[in-house]
N, C-alpha and C positions, 0 to 999 in steps of 0.2 A: 133860230135867230143866228145871224152871222155878222161879222164886221167886214166891210168892203174896203179894200186898199187899191188905190190907183197907181199904176206903174209910173215912176218918175224917170226922166232922162238920167242916164248915168254919166257923171263927170268925175274926174279925179278928186275935185274938191268936195262934191256931195258924198262920195263914197269913203273919203278919208277917215271918218270916225270908226269905220268898220274894217278897213283894209286898204289894199292897193288896187287901182285900176291899171292893168298891164296892157300896154299897146305900143305902137311905134309912132306916137305923136311927136312932133317937133323934129329937129335935125338929129341924125345919129351922132353918138358920142365918138365914133371912130368909123372909118371906111377900111375894110379888110378884104382879104381874098383877091388881091390884085385889083382893088377898086370895084369889085363886083358885089359887095355886100356891106350894108350899113349895120353897125352893131349899136344896140340900145342897151347900155349897161345898167345893172343893178336896179331893175324896175319894181322889185318887191322886197319888203322887209320880212324875210323868212326867219322863223324861230323854231328850234328843235330841242329845247331844254333837256340836256343830259342824254340825248339820243342822236340818231342820225336822220338825214333826209332820205325819204324813199319816194320812188316814182312808181305809181300804180296806174293801171288802165281801168276805166269804168265804162260800162255800157248802160246808159240810163234810158228809160222809157220816155218817148216824146210825150209831152203834156199839151193840153189845150187850154185856152182862156174861155170863159172865166175858170180860174184854177183855185180850188179849195184846199186849204191846208190847216193843220192844227199842231204840227210837230216842228219844234225848233231844236237845234243841237249846238254844242260848242265844244271846242277842244282846248282845255285849260293849259296844256303843256306844249302846244306848238301851233304854228300857223298851218293853213291849208290853202293851196292854190288849185283852182280849176282852170284847165287849159283845153278849150275845145279842139278836137282833131278834125273838125270840118269848119268851113268858113261861114258859120252861123252864129248869131247871138243867142243868148239864153237868159232865163229869168233868174234874178238874184234877190233873195229875201233875207233881210237882216233886221236885227233889233238891238237897241242899246241894253246894257246890263243895268238892272235896277234891283239892288240887294240880292244878287245871285239868282235872279230870275229875269227872263226877257221882258223888256218894256214894249212899247208900241212898235209892231213890225213896219218896215218900209220895204217897198219893192222897186227894183231897178231892172232894166233890160239892157244887156250889153249889145254892142254892134258887132257885125262880122269883123274878125281880126282882133277882138279884145278878149282878155282873160282877166281873172281876178284872184287876189290873194286875201283870205281872211286873216286878220291879225289873231294871235292866240287869245282865246277867251271870248271871241265874238260870237254872239248868238246868230245862227243862220238857218235858213231852210235847207232842204235836201237839194241835190243836183237836179235842176229843172230845165231841160232843153225844150224849146217850143218848136223847133224844126231841126232839120239836118239828120245826122246819123245817131246822135246820142252818145258818141264816143268821146271820151275825155281822158287826158292825162292829168293825174292828180299828184301833186307834190306835197307830202305831209310827213309828220313825225313817225318814225318807226322805232319802238323801244318799249321798255318797261314802264309801268304806271298806267293809271286810268286816264286816258286822254279823250274820253267821250262822255259828255253829259247830255241827256235828252230832257226836254220839257214839253208836256202836252198842254196846249192852250185850252182853257176852259170853254172858250167859244170858237167855233170854226171861223177862219178868215178867208175871204174870197178876193183874189187878185183880178183886176180888170184893166183894160186900156182906158186912158183918159179921153 
């Protein structure tokens, strides 16, 4: 037996309880480089409690729908941003915290040109590209301390399109 989850459209408001939707929506905050570049400032609330920011490159396997998962993780000491290195959206699975365990998972799909930042302590699924190269830049906390907690769901969950 499994639990089915339907992908929801991602918006900044819908994703706000879990993190930041990072994109170039709206007017740029500044025009730079002799008028050739719009700058969109401070699009994510990054946190690196007592450590430093690190930029790592990930090469994730492309997944297909329906997508089955049972593992969620969180980073209690820092945020984690996923920035695709191709112009493709990707699947984002998150869950609210309920007494130090994940609550009911929710699935979103980003659009091309969007990235996300999980706030520290947010339960989330693994990096899940549905198309493209699977290459991502990941900005997260580098430093001492246990910044990874994993939780295996007792029942597999399956993500489908609505």
